[in-house]
Phi, psi and omega in degrees: 000098187300327183300332180299317179298320181292319178297320179296314184298321183248028187305315183284316178292337177304328179304329182269356186237015186261031186304306182293317179302322178294318179294322179297313181298318179298314179296320181297311184288316186290341179257016181268116182278335177269129181245098184289159177259332179237102196248136172245134173247111181271127186069049191293338180057227184265010169105025183293324177296309182303319182297337183261355179279125184247351183266158179288142178221165180266326186212135172228123179243126177258119180244134179205154179273355181251116179295322180296320179293321179296329176296329179281342181290135175304156180294128178230187183300321181202140171246132182237123177272107179198158182260118185293352175276355182252136180303323182300331179298311181288330174297320179291326184275340189300325187286354178281342178058060180290147173248001175203139179235127174254150169206113182242118175062036181229317191290346177297343180271359181296141176285345177208096177299324179305310183293317181295313179299319179299316180293322176296315182297332178289338180274311181200147175277352185269104184229155170221109190232143176221123182233131170295143179254175181295346177282357171292130185059035186303311183295320178300314180297321179295314181295324182270001182055044180250145172271134179300140179281357181245174190284148174289152180306316183298322180290320177299312181298317180300318182286325176299313181291339178290325188248344185224158169259101191225154166269134186240138176226137174252129185232135178254142178233152170231133178243117187267150182228155181288330176207170186290330179296319176297321179300311182285335174294323177299315180304316182296321190257351187280335183084007184274323188241144175244329186300320183295332183290350178279350183284148174285171179301314181296319179296318179295320179299315178297322181294317178300317182292326185267345183295124192274352187244165171252027176218160174252147180260139176226145172227131183232134175260120178256145177218128177235138177301140177285151178295000000 
């Protein structure tokens, strides 16, 4: 999972570039009608889900594949270093007996959403999930003739409905920048995109010159368990 390396490399500067991720986590938590007592945050990063939880709980476990990101996470009951694409991760987490699982801006990087969703569903039906879709950076990918490295909205929705009984919302965001260099600097440091990093210097220069907007496009699929 290449994104883990990028998050590690820019872990500290990531704190300054997580604008959309913070908004996603806030929307995910604040619109969650089920308030679990034993909570797991998969791909917890630097703690945006935890910061938005306002109800009392018995246990909060932050799990992430990046040790550097977990160091940035506020102290909680337990931090677990593990990769959600590996069976051993869920074996390690199973004994906590969670009654709710959150994942904000992380699961789109899974090499197999089917397997991850199946493993989550075996733990609890109560989920609150948010995944960036392939329409994130849509115009950039079109101009550069790149295929998005993450899942299309339709595939995410299909797999969610396969494993969970959920209410689904698709939300679009635009993040504006003062100039294009800041815009492309954000792409490099935010941890959201991998496809653009495959471009050569000349290709990236042409893309910067041809990109028509002063904003970036994001699309996020939200899913909350039904009552």
